N, C-alpha and C positions, 0 to 999 in steps of 0.2 A: 582555547578559545578564549580571545581576550577586544575589551574592546579597543586597545590599539593598534591590532591586526587590522580591525574593519577598518581605522581613520589610515591608517599606510593604505590599504587596497587591492593589499598581497596577503591574504589569508592563508593561515597553511594549508595542508591537504587533511580530509578526515579524516584520513589511513593514519596519519602521522598526530596527529591530535587525540583519536578516541581509539586506536586499536590497542586494547588490554583486558587479554583472554580470562575469562575463568580460572581459577583452579582445577576444576571440575571440566573444562570447556571440551576436553575430548568424550567421556563422554555424555556431556549436553548433542553432541554431532554423532555419534552413535545413534542415540536416541531420534533423533531427525534423519536420519537417513531412514532406520526404522518404522518408524511414523508416515514416511512417504512413501515406502514400500507396500504398508498396509495399506494404504489411501487409494493406491495404483492397484491393488486387487479387487478391491470394493467392484464388484458387475465388470460388465465388459470392456472394453479397451477405451476411454475417453467418458465412460460413466462418471469420471471426478476431472474437474478443471480447476485449474489455479488463477487465481484473482489476484491479477496485479499493478497494481499503481507506480512500477516502476522507482517503488524506493527500496532505500535500502535493503529492510528484510527480503523484498519480494524479490529483488536480484541475485539474490544469493539461494530463492527457493527453486529458482530457475533455473541456476547454475545447478544444484545440487540432481535435480531434474534429468540434464541433461547429463550429467556426469552418471547418472545411476541407469542411463538408459531407461527412462520409464515413460507408457506410453500416457502419459498426461499432458490434455491443450494447453495452453496460456491464453486469457482474456485480457485486453485491457481495456477500461471506457475512456475512450478519447471523446472528450468530454464538447472540444470546441472550442475550450478556453484553457486550456494547459500553457506552460511556459515552452518560451522554443528549444530550451533542451531538454525536458522532460518529451518531446519530440522527436527529437535527434537521437535521444538516448531507441524511442521506439521502431526510429527506421535502422540504427546496428542493431539491438535485439530478433529481431526481424531476419534479418542479413544472416546473423550467425547462428542461432537457436536450432539442436535438431530438434525440440520439440515444438508444434504451426502456434503461433503468434497468431490469435484471430481478433481484430477491432470490432469495437463494440460503436457507435455513433447515436448519440440522442438522433428524437424526429427532425425532421428539420422545421416542418412547420409549426411544430411546438415549442422549439426553440424560437422561432419569428414572433408567433405570437405574445410571446411571455415579454419579448422585451418591446413589441410593438407599444404595450397594456401596459408595462412599468416601467421601463429604461433599461440600459443593459449596466446598469449601478444598482440595482434594485435590493443586492441583497444586504445592502449597507444601512436600508432602511426597518427594514424590522426581522426578528428571525421567520416569522410567515417567509415570508417573500422570499428569505434567505435559505429556506425548508423547497419551498416550489421549484427554486432554480434547479435545487440537486435532486428533484424528485424526477426533473424532466432529463435533466444533464444527465443525471446516474444511475436510479432505482428504475428508471425504465427500462435504460438499456441492461441492466444489470438483471433484471426480469426473463429477459429474451438470453442471456449470456448463461442464465441459470437454466432454462425451459429442457426439464427431459431429463436431466442430469440427477445422480445420486450423491452426490459429494462436492464439496469446494474446498479449497486449500488458501489461506491467510498467512499475511506475515504479521499477524496481531501479536504483541507482548506485553507483557503482566506490567512489565514499567512503563509502560508507553505513556501512562496517563490512572487516575482513581477508577474511571469506567473501566479499566479493562485488568484491573489487576488481580481476577479472579477465574479468568479467562483459562478454558480447560482444552489442553492439547487435543483432546477427541468431543466434540460439543455436538450431542444428539437432540438437545432438545427443539430442533422441529422436522424431527423424520415424523413422527407423526402431520404435522398440516403442510409440511412442504415438499414431503419424501426424501430429505437431504441432511445431510452429515456434511457438516464444518469440522474439517481437520487445520489445528495452528502450531504448526511444526516447533516457529522458534517461542514457546512460550514462555518460556522460565532463560532464554537468552536475556543477556545485557550489552548494551551500545558496544561495549569492550567488544564482548562477544564476537556480535553483527560487526565491528570494522577489521578483526582482525582477520577476520572469515572472508573477506572482500580484498583485503592485504595480503595475507597470504597465497591467495588462489588467482589474483589478479584480474578480478570480476569489475564489467564496468558497470561505473552506475555515475547515477545525474553528477555532474560540476557542479549543482545548489548548495549540495551536501558541502561543499568546502567553502561557501559563501553562507553556512551557517544557517543552513534550513534543513531543520533535522526529519521533517513531515513536510510534504512537496503534494499539493493538489490542486487548482484551481489557480492560474495567475492572482485573478481578483482577490481569492481569499486564503492567500500564504504571502506569508512574510520572515525572515529571517528573523534569529530572535537574541537575546543578548544575555549576557555572563549570568549565571544563575536564573533563567526562566525555566519554566515547566518544559517540555519535549514537543508536546502540542502546541505550547505558548503564540507560537507563529502561525495558527488554524485558525480562523473565525474570532481575528484576536477584540474585534469590537464587541462580542455578544460573553452572557454569563458564561463561566466554566458547566456549568451542569448540562448546557445547550452543544458544547461541541462535537456534534457525530454528526454525521450529513446521512444516516438512515440504514447503511450499507450492513453495518454492524451491531444496530440494534436491534432487540427482542421487544419483540411485541408484548 
């Protein structure tokens, strides 16, 4: 990943730049498969669901679930502010996935009211307004997606940020309060592991990753990163590092 590649406008494929498996990648992959099978066995079919942002980690999980023929549905939060590339990947995933892909959108009236009162670029003015936007576009649809579920699967990795450095493979911290077990099957995967799997299995992925977007969310809140920047430096880059979560993976 270099600035010269960016300036030429012809960046290398993310699979070429990043695909470097760990020495113990095969063992990690088997552990991931076993954890997904464990998640599928929790309750009746459909009791556990995968939360997918269609990022690199999430497309791997969906690919593995399809390969293992697990009865785990996938949900995507279509916030109304996603990149065109993300929406195109969503359509391709819906067309080819064995697992059903369920799309949740924010309440239209809530979005319109927020824009009417605060403007479409309100998220840049304060953390409070940005989080209010995330609440409408992500958190409320997430609550609907998880209603009645016993567990959910995410693509969290410990390497992604300091806030995720201690993410467990199985998180039971919300079983009592929400009745939910969170499965994080890629916790100890490295970035090299992620892209090695995608390259080896020819997994369809968001082309924005080839343009140095390691973490992809809503278009107004996501930018490409430069050499040496943190994986999540392109998310809410105008905010303090400690605030950089939308709420989906923040513990009470």
